[in-house]
Backbone as a ProteinNet text record, in pm:
[ID]
protein_1_A
[PRIMARY]
XXXXXXXXXXXXXXXXXXXXXXXXXXXXXXXXXXXXXXXXXXXXXXXXXXXXXXXXXXXXXXXXXXXXXXXXXXXXXXXXXXXXXXXXXXXXXXXXXXXXXXXXXXXXXXXXXXXXXXXXXXXXXXXXXXXXXXXXXXXXXXXXXXXXXXXXXXXXXXXXXXXXXXXXXXXXXXXXX
[TERTIARY]
11238.2	11179.3	11044.5	10942.8	10810.6	10752.2	10838.5	10788.3	10745.9	10650.6	10602	10712.2	10704.8	10803.1	10805	10688.2	10682.4	10755.4	10752.4	10824.5	10974.3	11019.1	11161.8	11208.8	11126.5	11160.4	11162.7	11062.3	11056.1	11175.6	11221.7	11334.4	11457.6	11487.3	11604.4	11588.7	11467.8	11443.1	11458.8	11415.9	11429.7	11577.3	11651.9	11794	11867.4	11830.4	11896.3	11877.1	11779.9	11753.4	11849.5	11926.6	12010.3	12158.3	12235.5	12380.2	12449.1	12394.4	12444.6	12332.1	12358.6	12254.8	12185.6	12260.4	12203.6	12092.7	12091.8	11987.4	11850.3	11847.4	11721.3	11656.5	11712.5	11661	11513.1	11473.9	11334.2	11239.4	11266	11173.2	11163.7	11274.3	11269.4	11186.7	11201.5	11122.6	10974.3	10941.3	10800.7	10748.7	10830	10791.5	10765.4	10855.4	10839.6	10713.7	10694.1	10577.3	10447.6	10449.7	10331	10298.9	10401.1	10382.7	10333.1	10402.4	10375.6	10280.2	10280.1	10198.9	10282.1	10399.5	10493.8	10631.8	10733.8	10871.1	10930.6	10974.7	11033.2	11184.8	11245.9	11392.2	11452.2	11388.3	11434.8	11429.8	11323.3	11311.2	11423.2	11451.4	11557	11692.5	11718	11843.2	11849.1	11735.5	11730.9	11757.9	11692.7	11715.7	11862.4	11917.4	12057.9	12149.8	12123.4	12204.2	12191.1	12070.6	12047.4	12120.4	12134.9	12193.8	12330.7	12388.2	12524.3	12543.9	12450.7	12466.7	12440.2	12456.8	12431.4	12282.2	12234.4	12095	12065.8	12164.6	12145.5	12118.7	12183.9	12159	12016.3	11965.6	11827.4	11731.3	11762.4	11678.9	11672.4	11781.8	11782.9	11682.8	11674.5	11579.1	11436.4	11412.9	11279	11228.7	11314.8	11271.1	11265.9	11331.4	11327.4	11195.9	11150.5	11031.5	10906.1	10806.9	10687.9	10596.5	10616.6	10528.1	10565.1	10682.6	10722.4	10679	10625.6	10574.4	10653.6	10677.9	10749.7	10658.7	10531	10434.6	10307.5	10227.5	10104.9	10008.4	9930	9825.1	9692.3	9592.6	9458.8	9401.9	9283.5	9219.1	9195.9	9179.1	9167.4	9273.5	9354.8	9459.9	9409.2	9378.5	9315.6	9421.4	9446.5	9548.1	9480.7	9494.9	9434.2	9544.9	9525.4	9623.5	9621.2	9740.5	9748.3	9820.8	9855	9925.5	9831.4	9885.1	9816.4	9676.3	9660.2	9526.9	9423.5	9459.3	9365.1	9344.8	9451.9	9439.7	9345.1	9355.9	9267.8	9121.9	9099.5	8962	8914.2	8991.6	8941.3	9000.1	9116	9168.2	9202.2	9241.6	9273	9146.2	9038.8	8910.3	8858.6	8877.6	8837.5	8912.9	9043.4	9123.2	9071.5	9041.9	8991.1	8859.8	8772.2	8645.5	8667.5	8758.8	8787	8849.9	8936.4	8996	8887.4	8788.5	8680.6	8590	8547	8447.7	8505.6	8634.9	8698.2	8764.6	8761.9	8828.3	8974.3	9042.3	9177.9	9258.9	9355	9440.4	9525.6	9550	9634	9770.6	9819.3	9948.4	9942.5	9821.3	9808.2	9703.4	9689.8	9588	9483.6	9357.3	9249	9263.5	9214.2	9226.8	9168.4	9065.1	9005.1	9080.6	9183.9	9264.3	9199.2	9087.7	9016.4	9075.9	9128.4	9172.3	9309.5	9390.6	9511.6	9486.8	9509.1	9477.2	9602.9	9633.4	9751.1	9737.8	9810	9825.7	9937	9922.9	10027.8	10047.5	10162.4	10187.4	10116.3	10118.3	10040.3	10005	9877.1	9826	9813.5	9846	9849.1	9711.1	9615.7	9480.8	9432.1	9515.1	9500.4	9370.5	9312.1	9190.5	9065.4	9077	8957.8	8965.1	9034.1	9052.5	8931.3	8928.8	9027	9019	9135.5	9145.9	9187.8	9123.3	9154.1	9180.4	9287.8	9315.5	9290.9	9205.9	9178.4	9229.4	9333.4	9404.1	9445	9387.5	9425.9	9317.7	9210.1	9099.9	9115.7	9085.6	9097.7	8959.3	8940.8	8813.3	8837.8	8768.7	8786.7	8675	8704.8	8605.8	8538.7	8615.9	8561.7	8556.2	8446.7	8431	8422.7	8479.8	8475.3	8333.5	8236.6	8098.3	8037.7	8104.4	8058.2	8138.2	8221	8306.8	8226	8109.3	8026	7979.5	7932.7	7889.6	8007	8121.8	8241.1	8282.7	8276.8	8310.5	8217.3	8089.2	7993.5	8026.9	8066.5	8106.7	8229.9	8325.5	8445.5	8411.8	8327.4	8289.5	8211.5	8125.7	8050.3	8144.2	8254.1	8348.1	8411.7	8414.3	8471.6	8389.2	8260.4	8171.5	8154	8215.7	8200.9	8303	8255.6	8345	8417.2	8364.8	8426.9	8517.7	8531.2	8612.8	8756	8804.6	8943	8975.2	8875.8	8902.2	8906.9	8861.6	8867	8946.5	9026.5	9103.3	9009.8	9012	8927	8967.8	8870.2	8898.7	8837.7	8898.3	8844	8697.1	8618.1	8475.6	8385.8	8443.1	8360.8	8345.3	8245.2	8229.9	8352.2	8422.2	8541.8	8649.5	8651.6	8753	8713.1	8588.5	8546.9	8476.8	8449.8	8389	8247.4
-9015.2	-8898	-8870.5	-8856.9	-8837.1	-8699.4	-8601.6	-8466.3	-8406.5	-8315.4	-8251	-8165.4	-8149.9	-8069.1	-7925.5	-7873.3	-7735.3	-7722.6	-7828	-7827	-7822.4	-7901.2	-7904.3	-7768.6	-7703.6	-7570.5	-7467.3	-7472.2	-7377.1	-7394.9	-7517.5	-7544.5	-7465.9	-7467.5	-7393.8	-7244	-7192.2	-7049.3	-7015	-7104.9	-7081.6	-7077.9	-7174.9	-7181.9	-7056.5	-7006.6	-6887.3	-6762.7	-6763.3	-6647.6	-6637	-6740.1	-6744.4	-6740.4	-6661.6	-6657	-6789.9	-6864.1	-6996.9	-7096.8	-7195.8	-7292.1	-7355.7	-7387.4	-7458.1	-7377.7	-7247.7	-7162.8	-7189.7	-7259.1	-7290.1	-7418.4	-7478.6	-7607.5	-7599.8	-7505.8	-7497.8	-7470.9	-7370.6	-7349.3	-7469	-7538.7	-7656.9	-7768.8	-7787.4	-7890.7	-7856.6	-7729.8	-7688.4	-7714.9	-7686.9	-7708.4	-7857	-7941.1	-8085.4	-8135.2	-8090.4	-8136.3	-8086.5	-7966.9	-7915.6	-8000.5	-8051.4	-8134.3	-8273.9	-8340.9	-8481	-8500.4	-8404.3	-8418	-8460.4	-8509.8	-8549.8	-8559.2	-8588.8	-8589.1	-8727.8	-8788	-8922.6	-8915	-9030.5	-9038.8	-8995	-9037.2	-8998.9	-8847.1	-8785.3	-8639.2	-8570.9	-8623.7	-8563.8	-8574.5	-8687.5	-8704.3	-8606.3	-8585.7	-8492	-8348.9	-8308.4	-8173.9	-8160	-8261.9	-8257.3	-8235	-8306.3	-8289.2	-8150.5	-8094.2	-7961	-7852	-7871.7	-7764.3	-7800.7	-7909.2	-7950.4	-7976.4	-8051.7	-8099.6	-8250	-8313.9	-8458.6	-8484.1	-8600.7	-8635.9	-8633.5	-8667	-8662.7	-8519.5	-8423.6	-8284.7	-8242.2	-8290.4	-8259.5	-8333.2	-8458.1	-8532.4	-8460.5	-8403.3	-8328.5	-8212.8	-8146.1	-8035.6	-8089	-8195.7	-8253.4	-8300.8	-8362.5	-8415.7	-8308.3	-8196.6	-8088.6	-8011.2	-7981.6	-7898.6	-7985.2	-7960.2	-8046.5	-8029.6	-7926.3	-7909.3	-8001.7	-8064.1	-8156.6	-8298	-8367.7	-8503.6	-8600.7	-8718.8	-8822.4	-8936.2	-8918.4	-9019.5	-8947.2	-9011.9	-8947.3	-8919.1	-8816.2	-8787	-8834.9	-8839.8	-8874.5	-8764.4	-8788.2	-8687.8	-8558	-8564.6	-8446.9	-8459.3	-8357.1	-8354	-8267.7	-8330	-8264.8	-8243.1	-8115.8	-8080.6	-8006.7	-8061.4	-8004.4	-7939	-7811.8	-7740.4	-7796.4	-7817.9	-7871.7	-7778.7	-7658.9	-7569.9	-7517.7	-7447.6	-7419.5	-7361.2	-7255.7	-7193.8	-7287.8	-7363.7	-7460.8	-7578.9	-7622.5	-7733.4	-7696.8	-7574.8	-7530.8	-7525	-7509.9	-7501.8	-7635.5	-7742.8	-7875.4	-7946.1	-7905.4	-7969.8	-8117.2	-8155.7	-8297.3	-8382.1	-8332.8	-8404.3	-8406.3	-8296.2	-8290.5	-8395.9	-8406.7	-8505.8	-8646.7	-8678.3	-8812	-8839.5	-8740.6	-8757.6	-8775.1	-8696.9	-8707.6	-8843.3	-8892.2	-9023.9	-9130	-9125.8	-9224.7	-9204	-9080.3	-9056.6	-9065.9	-9043.2	-9055.8	-9192.4	-9275.7	-9405.2	-9388.3	-9295.5	-9259.8	-9223.8	-9306.7	-9270.1	-9147.1	-9064	-8945.4	-8987	-8907.4	-8935	-9035.4	-9077.6	-9179.3	-9137.3	-9221.9	-9203.4	-9312.5	-9276.7	-9373.5	-9488.1	-9605.7	-9721.8	-9697.9	-9613.2	-9585.6	-9477.9	-9418.8	-9317.1	-9179.9	-9163	-9034.9	-8927.3	-8964	-8864.2	-8896.1	-8793.4	-8799.8	-8704.8	-8751.1	-8676	-8659.5	-8535.2	-8514.8	-8392.2	-8396.5	-8280	-8195	-8064.6	-7973.8	-7867.4	-7805.1	-7692.6	-7570.9	-7466.8	-7345	-7315.3	-7296.5	-7256.9	-7104.4	-7038.1	-6891.7	-6827.3	-6887.7	-6831.9	-6856	-6817.8	-6856.2	-6809.5	-6703.4	-6653.1	-6726.5	-6820.4	-6886.2	-7037.6	-7090.7	-7234.3	-7306.7	-7436.1	-7513.3	-7484.1	-7482	-7451	-7577.8	-7600.2	-7714.5	-7661.5	-7709.1	-7675.7	-7801.1	-7789.2	-7899.8	-7856.3	-7923.9	-7882.6	-7737.4	-7644.3	-7503.7	-7420.3	-7482.3	-7409.1	-7414.7	-7304.2	-7292	-7290.2	-7371.9	-7379.7	-7341.9	-7239.1	-7187.5	-7236.1	-7236.2	-7270.6	-7405.1	-7505.3	-7639	-7709	-7690.9	-7744.8	-7896.8	-7963.1	-8110	-8165.4	-8098.1	-8147.3	-8133	-8059.1	-8042	-8129.2	-8219.2	-8302.3	-8385.1	-8434.6	-8515.1	-8435.5	-8313.3	-8226.5	-8192.1	-8163.5	-8129.7	-8248.8	-8368.7	-8489.1	-8506.2	-8483.6	-8494.5	-8394	-8273.3	-8171.1	-8218.7	-8278	-8328.3	-8440.4	-8531.9	-8643.5	-8593.6	-8493.4	-8436.4	-8369.8	-8312.3	-8244.7	-8341	-8469.9	-8569.9	-8584	-8548.1	-8558.9	-8426.8	-8320.9	-8186.9	-8164.5	-8157.4	-8140.7	-8006.3	-7908.1	-7775.6	-7756.4	-7860.2	-7848.9	-7807	-7707.6	-7665	-7583.8	-7549.5	-7474.8	-7324.3	-7281	-7139.2	-7122.3	-7017.9	-6989.7	-6936.9	-6997.7	-6947.1	-6805.9	-6723.8	-6588.5	-6567	-6481.4	-6456.7	-6414.8	-6471.9	-6438.1	-6531.7	-6624.1	-6718.7	-6846.3	-6928.2	-7054.8	-7144.7	-7143.5	-7226.5	-7181.8	-7054.2	-7002.5	-7027	-6997.5	-6998.8	-7124.9	-7215.3	-7341.2	-7335.1
14373.8	14438	14371.7	14452.3	14394.1	14426.3	14441.9	14463.4	14329.5	14336.3	14214.1	14151.1	14021.6	13949.1	14000.9	14035.3	14086.5	14220.1	14300.1	14428.3	14402.7	14307.9	14275.3	14224.6	14144.4	14092.2	14204.3	14291.2	14403.3	14496.9	14512.4	14602.2	14560.3	14432.2	14383.9	14406.7	14390.1	14413.7	14561.6	14648.7	14793.1	14831.7	14785.1	14819.4	14772.5	14657.8	14602	14688.7	14776.1	14862.2	14980.4	15006.2	15125.1	15091.1	15166	15140.1	15173.4	15270.9	15302.9	15276.2	15194.5	15155.9	15275.6	15379.1	15494.5	15562.7	15541.9	15600.5	15538.7	15426.7	15358.7	15411.2	15514.4	15563.5	15600.7	15685.3	15728	15612.1	15528.2	15416.8	15322	15300.7	15213.8	15277.4	15406	15474.1	15472.2	15490.1	15479.1	15337.7	15238.8	15099.4	15072.5	15118.4	15098.1	15169.4	15293.7	15368.1	15304.4	15248.5	15179.3	15056.6	14991.9	14873.2	14909.9	15001.5	15032	15149.6	15242.2	15363.3	15483.1	15458.3	15562.2	15496.9	15578.3	15528.1	15546.4	15436.2	15440.6	15457.8	15484.4	15491	15356.9	15249.3	15115.2	15098.2	15147.1	15138.9	15216.9	15336	15418.5	15348.9	15283.8	15210.3	15093.1	15028.1	14916.3	14964.2	15073.1	15128.8	15167.9	15233.8	15275.1	15155.2	15046.7	14925.7	14865.7	14871.6	14813.8	14892.9	15024.9	15106.5	15163.5	15113.5	15149.6	15298.8	15357.9	15495	15494.3	15606.9	15614.3	15636.8	15595.8	15625.8	15777	15859.4	16004.4	16052.3	15993.1	16031.9	15995.6	15885.1	15846.9	15940.6	15973.3	16067.7	16202.4	16246.2	16372	16367.6	16255.4	16239.6	16240.1	16164.6	16153.9	16289.6	16368.5	16497.7	16606.1	16586.6	16685.5	16678.5	16558	16539.6	16528.9	16616.1	16616.6	16495.4	16414.8	16298.9	16183	16192.5	16086.5	16123.1	16024.5	16045.5	15959.4	16014.6	15941.1	15897.5	15916.8	15871.4	15828.7	15746.8	15699.7	15815.7	15800.6	15897.8	15841.2	15928	15883.3	15795.6	15744.5	15659	15734.9	15866.6	15952.5	16061.1	16073.2	16174.2	16289.2	16401.6	16516.1	16624.2	16656.2	16755.5	16871	16990.8	17110.2	17193	17227.9	17309.8	17451.3	17507.1	17643.2	17740	17697.8	17788.8	17896.6	17992.5	18118.1	18103.7	18027.4	18021.9	17960.3	17859.7	17801.3	17896	17961.8	18056.5	18170.8	18220.2	18329.3	18286.5	18157.8	18106.6	18049.9	18067.7	18035.4	17915.8	17867.3	17746.1	17766.6	17887.6	17910.9	17908	17968.6	17962.6	17818.9	17746.7	17606.1	17525.5	17548.4	17475.6	17502	17626.7	17658.3	17585.1	17579.8	17508.7	17358.9	17301.8	17158.9	17124.8	17210.8	17187	17173.3	17260.9	17257.7	17136.9	17114.9	17009.7	16868.9	16854.1	16722.1	16702.9	16807.4	16803.1	16761.9	16833	16794.8	16918.8	16956.9	17069.8	17036.8	17136.4	17113.2	17059.8	16967.5	16906.1	16792.7	16756.3	16651.8	16549.2	16448.3	16345.9	16363.9	16347.5	16365.1	16264.3	16300	16210.4	16070.5	16060.4	15929.8	15851.4	15914.4	15846.7	15841.6	15909.5	15902.7	15992.9	16110.2	16206.9	16263.6	16278.5	16358.7	16474.3	16595.7	16716.3	16799.7	16836.5	16920.2	17007.7	17118.6	17204	17144.8	17154.2	17110.4	17217.1	17210.9	17300.9	17244	17311.8	17289.6	17143.6	17120.3	16989	16983.3	17094	17103.2	17094.3	17162.7	17171.5	17315	17409.1	17549.3	17614.7	17570.5	17632.2	17591.6	17498.3	17442.4	17451.1	17550.1	17560.5	17614.2	17598.5	17524	17373.4	17313.2	17171	17096.8	16982.5	16897.4	16757	16696	16556.8	16475.1	16374.5	16283.2	16147.1	16101.8	15980.8	15999.2	15923.6	15938.7	16005.8	16047.7	16112.2	16263.7	16327.6	16471.4	16534.9	16638.9	16710	16855.5	16901.3	17036.1	17127.6	17257.6	17359.5	17334.2	17300.2	17277.4	17413.1	17481.2	17615.9	17612.9	17714.2	17717.6	17706.2	17765.7	17758.6	17618.5	17531	17392.7	17295.4	17348.2	17262.3	17163.5	17205.7	17115.4	16995.6	17020.3	16909.6	16818.6	16879.9	16802.6	16716.1	16771.6	16696	16576.3	16596.8	16485.7	16375.7	16415.8	16318.9	16240.7	16309.9	16242.7	16144.4	16187.6	16100	15978.8	15998.5	15885.9	15786	15835.7	15745.1	15646.3	15680.4	15589.8	15461.6	15469	15353.3	15280.2	15332.2	15276.1	15164.2	15041.8	14926.4	14928.1	14999.3	15004.4	15125.1	15206.7	15327.1	15293.2	15364.2	15350.7	15227.6	15147.8	15025.2	15048.7	15166.4	15199	15327.1	15332.5	15452.4	15560.1	15679.5	15787.4	15827.2	15858.9	15902.6	16040.6	16121.3	16254.4	16246.8	16338	16345	16267.6	16186.5	16110.7	16191.1	16159.4	16232.9	16222.7	16109.8	16094.7	16191.5	16222	16313.9	16459.5	16490	16629.9	16675	16586.9	16627.1	16655.6
[MASK]
+++++++++++++++++++++++++++++++++++++++++++++++++++++++++++++++++++++++++++++++++++++++++++++++++++++++++++++++++++++++++++++++++++++++++++++++++++++++++++++++++++++++++++++++++

């Protein structure tokens, strides 16, 4: 097991908060994913042992919730909303443009490991679509015709040593794109 010692310590504290150990499944999976970036079979077996369930029961949770990943993501995880309001404003055309400009098919990671690109269900910002979430930053009104500029911004972020060190707040360029 290659999880950090602090993760192992936090796990025991999380489990202690629940009257039934199995109720700690989601918080433990979030903890593991925060540590490693994704969840391995070994991690699922470890969580199962900690909460007294089978590894298959943990796998069922991991595969049910789309926020859990079983493989590494690129340096930038790009999620494009595809639900109705974003779709009506061009999210499908935006996705096609991003696939070409990032050299990354949807649902995959680019060959250089820089980008993982995927469609997701509602990002809950329906009035400002198409909406794209890059890691933890939210970008609103990313019009398909602006995909080239958006791609350049994403590629530039790979060279930014301060990228992701501050939480985006509403009204900032990181939030609104």
